[in-house]
N, C-alpha and C positions, 0 to 999 in steps of 0.2 A: 155417857151420852155426849157427843161432840157439839160444837157451837153452830148456830145458825146466824148468818150475817147477811146484811144488805149493804152492797158497795155501790154508791152513787158516783159514777165516773171511774173509767178503767184506762186512764192514760199512763204514762210512764210511772208515776208515783202509785196510782192505784193498782196497776198491773203488778208492780213489784210486791206490793202488800199481798195481793191475791195469790201470787205464786208462793210466797212465804207461808201463807196460812194453809195452803193445801199441802205443801211438802211437809209441814209440821205434824200432820195427821190429826190435829186437834179440832178439825172443821168437819161438819157433816154436810153442811149446805152453805153455799155462797150464791147469792142472787145479785147479778150484775146489771146496773142500769147505765147503758152508754149507747150513743148513736151508733157506733161501730161494733159489730160483733167481734169478740176477741178471736185473733187468729193464731196467737201463740200455742204451740202444741201443749205446753204445760198447763194451759188454761181450757182451751177449746176441747182437748181430749180427756178432760176429767169430768166423770159423771156427776160429781158433787156440785158442779158449777152450772148454772142456768142464766139465761141472758134475755132481757127485753131491751128494746131501743129507747124506751122513754118511760116516764113515771106513770103515764096513763095506762101503760100495759101491766102494771102491777096488779096482782090479785090480793089475797088475804096475806096481811103482814103480821098476823099473830105468831107468837113463839119465837121472835128474833130475840137474840142476845144483844145485838149492836146494830146501829146504822152508821156507816162510815161515809162521811161526805167528802168526796175528793174531786168534785167538779171544780171547773175554773171559777174563780170569784165573781166574774162577770155574768155567769150563767146560774148562780145561785139562787137569786130571787125567784125565778121562774121554776126552778126545780123544787124549791121548798114549798112554794104555793101549791104545787101539785101533790107534793109528798105529805104535807101536814095533816090532811083529812084522812090519810090512809094508815097512819101510825096507830098501833094497838098496844095497849099496856104502856110500859115505861122502859123500853130498851135503851142502852147507853147510845147517846148521840156523840160521835167522835168526829171532829172536823180537823182536816188538814189544809183548810183553805186559807191562803194568806190574807191578812187584813180584816177578817170577819170576826168580830168580838163575840163574846158570850151574850151580851145584851142583844145583838143582832139575831142570834139563834134562838133566844127566849122570845122575841118579838114575833118571829115567823113560825116557831113551833110550839111555843108555851113554856112559861117559866117553871112548871112543875116537872119537866123532863131532866134527867141526869145528863149534863153536858160537859164534855171535855174539849177544850180548844188546844190544838197542837201546832207546832211550828216545826217542820222538817226542813232539812236543807238539801241541796242538789244531789249529793252522793247517795241520799236515801234511796234514789231510784235504781242504784245498783246494790243495795243492801249494805252500804258502807257510811251511811250518814248518821246524823244525831237529830233526834226529834225531842222537842221540849214541850211540856204539857202543863196545863193549869186546869183545875176542875171546880164546879160549882159545889155548894155544900149538899146538892141533891145526889151527888155521886158516892155510892157506898164504897167500902174498902175492897169488896169483890169486884165491883165494876172499874175501880181504879186499877186493880191488878190486871183486869181483862184488857184495859187500854194498853197497859204496858206490854201485855202479851202480843197484842195485835200489831203494836208498832215496832216491836222487836224485829219483825220481818224486814224492816228497813234499817236496822242498826241499833245503835245506842239510844236509850230513853232516858230523859231527866225530867224532874218535876219542879216547878216554881210555886210559891204559895200565893202570889199576887198577879192578877193579869197585867198589870202595868209593866211588870218585868219582861213580858213578851216583847216589848219595844226593844229592850236591851239585847234579848236573845235574837230578834230579827237582825239587829245590827252585828252582833258578834258571830253566831254560828250560822244564821240565815244567810248573811252576805259573805261570810268568811270564805267559801270556795272562790268567789270572784277576787278576793285579795290575794289568795295564793295563786291564782292564774295570772294576776297582775305581777307578781313577784317573779313567775316563770318568764313572763315577757321581759321583765327589767334584767334578769340574770342573762337572758338571751342576747339582749342588745349590748350588755356589758361584755359578754364573751366575744361578740362580733368586734367591738371597739378594741379589744386587746389582741385581735389577730386571728381568731377562729372562724372557719367557714360557717355561715348562717345555719346550715342544716345540722352541722355537728354541735354548735353552740345550743341549738333548740333541743336536740335530743339530750344532751348532757343536763340542761336545766330541768327538763321534764322528768327524767329518771332519777336525778338527785333528789328532787322535791318529793317524788313518789316514795323513794326509798327511806328518806329521813322521816317521812309521815308514818311509814310502816314501822320504823324503829321505835318512834315515840309511842306509837300505839301499843307496841308489844312490851315496852319497857315499863318498870315501876319507878324509874328515876324521874325527877323533875326535869323539864325541858332545860332549866339552867344548868343542871349537872351534866346533861348530855352535850350541851354547848361547850362547857368548861373542858369536857374530856376531849374534844376536838382540837382544843387550842393548846399548842405547846409554847412555852415562854420563848420569845424570840422568833418564833415561827411565822409562817405566812398567814395562816388563818386568823391569828390574834390581831394582825395588822388590819384586816378587813373588819373584824369585830369592834376594833377601837372606832372606826369611822361609824359603823352601824349603831353601836350603843352609845356614841357621843351625844352632846346636847342637842345637835341638829339631826340626830339620827332617827332610828325607826320608833322609839317609844313615844315622843311627842307627836309624831306624824300619825302613828296608829291610834293613839288616844283621841286625836282631833277627828280622825276618820270615823271611829266607832261613835263618838259623840254626835257627829253630824248625821249618821245613819239612824241613831236613836231618836233624835229630834224629828227627823223626817218620818219614821214610823209612827210616832206619836201624833203627827199632823194628819197622816193618812187615816189613822184609826179613830180620830175625833169626830 
């Protein structure tokens, strides 16, 4: 028998998950709550998916395997206030909402429920992200496996043992795509500075980063080994690497950047 799921919020991330669930064939029923009715043919055309515009329109929630919370953080208070009285049994509560702690969900839904807090990043919206999770002690091994299964629709899944580690996750993988975009900007400007047309420099930077990312994704080699393989003694690349890996290069800058983002994540979650 397949899974029965409630998805609260069907934007980019929620929609990506729903498409993955339905495509997997492991789901019998997905009930979507979102102000806007899904128009994606992969969702709207699937008889296993039903939709209501708000929590007030929900009927009996018995028999659910999981409730996935994917609404915007600023809308969460109202959504949970309406949802809490309707929850039946002890379905897995899986949140992908940024900045909302386990204590927050326990306050609004009750501490007896099994809760998993997760932090996806932007590429999860196209199924190529990474989501990091932490669970309460109420989450069984079966429910933990279920959370992994549900989030795999968005890419890779990792688990941490302490919720405070989510601050570091937010800084590293959560913000990581923005750092890569900033690198593309910097490479583009550097290409223009050495004489390339702006459009050519931009395309070269984008495709180079995308290709390098796919290469490291497919390879079993450490990133350091891949870097060394590109550098020939006395060649051009190693001259750039000497600058980038020097005392004023990337490592101290990236370390400071990740530390600053980790601090800020802690402040926002306090």
